[in-house]
C-alpha positions, 0 to 999 in steps of 0.5 A: 585766721581763727581766733577766738573770743576769750568767753568761748576759750574759756569755756572750752578749757574749762571743759578740758580742765574737767578732762573731756575735749571741746571745740568751736564749731561750725558756721563760726569756724567758717566766718572766721576763715572768710574773715567775718565777725561770726555773728554766735559760736557754738561749742562741740564737745564730749561732755555728756549735757548732765556733766555739761550742765555740772561743770557750770554750776556756777554759771547760768545756764539754759536748756535750749535742746536738753533732748538733742545734747544742747546747753547754752552757758552764758559768760561774762554775757555771751550765751554760748551753745555746747553740745554732745558730739554725737550722730543721729538715726534715720529721718524718718519725716524728711526733717529732725532725726528720729533719734539721736547717739551720742558719742565721743569722737568729734570727727563722726559729730562733723561728718552728721553735718550738711556742707563742708564750709560746716563741718569744721572745729577749732580749738587753740590746742589742737587747732584747726579739724577739718576732716571733709575740706571746709577750707578748701571748697571756702578757697574754690567758692563751692557749696559742697554736701558730707558724704553722699548729697542724696542722703544729705537732702533726703534726711533733711529737705530743709538742707536744699534750700540751705544750699541754694541760701548759702550760695546767695549769700556768701557769692558760691556756687554749687558743686555739680553734684550737690546742685544735681542731688539738690534737683533730684531730691526736691520734693522733699521740700514738701516736708519744710513748713510755709516758715522755714521756706520763707525764711530761708528764701528771704535771705536767698533773695539778699545774697550778692549772689543771688541772680546765679543762684536764682538761674541755676535753682528755678527748679528747684525753686520752682517745687517751692513756688510752682508760679515761678516754672512758667517764668523760665524760657518764657521768650517776650517777643519785644523790643525792650527785653533781651531776657526771656520773664525769668532771667529778666527777674533774676537781674531786676532782683540783683539791680535792686537794693538787698533789702527783703520787700524790695528783691521780694517784690522784684522776684514778683513782678512779672509773675503775672505775665505768662497768664496775659500774654499775646502777640500782636499782627506785627508779633510782638509780645504785650502783657497788659494788666500783668501789674494786677495779676502779679499782684494777685499772685504775689498776695497768694505766694506771700499769704501761703509762705506765711508772710506778715500781713504788712511785707504781703501787703506793701510788697504787693502795692509794689508789684500792683503799681511797678507799671504805674508812668509818673510824669517828672512833673511836682503835680504828679508826683505828690498825687503818686504820694499821697497815694502810695505814701512817700516810703513807697513811692520811694519804694515804687521809684527804686523797683523802676530802675531796677526793673528798668535795668533789666531791659534791653540797654536800648532804654537805660535813658530811662536812669536820669528820667527816675532820677528827676522824680527822686529829685522831686519828692525829695524837694517836696519832701524838704520843702515839707509841702502838702501833698496829703490830708494829713499836710493839711492847714485844716482837719475834719472838726474844722470843716464841721465847725465851719459848718459842714454836716459831719458825714462823708462830705467832710471827705470829700471836700477836704479831698477837693481842698487837697487837690485844689491846694496840689494844683496851687489853685490855693494855698494851704493857709487855715484861713484861706481853706476856711474861707473855702469850706463857709462859700461851700456852706452858703451854696448848700444853703440856698440850694436847700 
């Protein structure tokens, strides 16, 4: 059921009172038909930009895209973008129209849009305007282009990534001609900025239909991230695996929580496998060192796609350590938490669990092992046990005041003491630790 917010109703009413048509359009209509609360609302109208500004002169207006006919109007705390009906001329750069031409027809305006599910309009007096069957496609769970899909994708290469993203986020399938056209026009992705590829990829990876989209769209995604292509169909020749490298990757990505950093780590965790594959004398496949190679490749890809330094470093660390063996005992867990930070440790275990779920079911028993690691880490955290330099009862200043000369030796001694505390050779108590430091000072004096 479609029910517009009162602010949107009021804006449509004001435009109609002034003699113009107006409809809520696009994604907000799609979302409401799906029972989803829209994040924002857009209105399309036959009024021209200057007329829109005049009609809403008593409200705060923002020229968010005046050149292309868009004016933002703030009504009772809600910013609503109002755009004049328009059609578009050629897309010389494969991204943006050379010009827009204003029109008085809502049908023509909807005909320029990318997908049928985004090419619907609604107002309370006229009801739903759906010339391209968007409502039916929602019911069928289909992403289908408006008009000829090749034309839509050649106009704007970003639409290729948007098609994959909508399919993943909504859990829809790509209509066969739309998927075929996306594959045939994938070279248009070269016209899309790294930043926009990054944004669409991140949303795609966090969608509920990510596995199906990765498997069906690998050839398309490979245009943006060529390093993915060698993974497709790569037989691992190993009893641990029932999937090829990319099928395994898709399964792992779908199994981990839909958090951008985790999904990115899942996508890239085995990307280096094809580069280090070999078979032994029995014909069994091995990928020794693939974690380090994958980490290097991950860093290169994320920098190329303009991810932040923090995201790049975090995801690269997860990839680098995803094969690290951690004993299910308190000391080993504390040492790993100290090396990686607690948050990275927990996310590493999440990646390991998902990685295991993408392997042969024979090895699913490792899930219990990972639960033990989490239980140990939880206990260490809950009991506020010492596992990092920051947790020590002393700091560098204390060590210097105890007689250790300022310099690299201070850090060495602190790390040595931390090891003793983790190994439970001494308690994490200031007096005990300073006594040990004092003994070291005396020893150094005798040796000098």
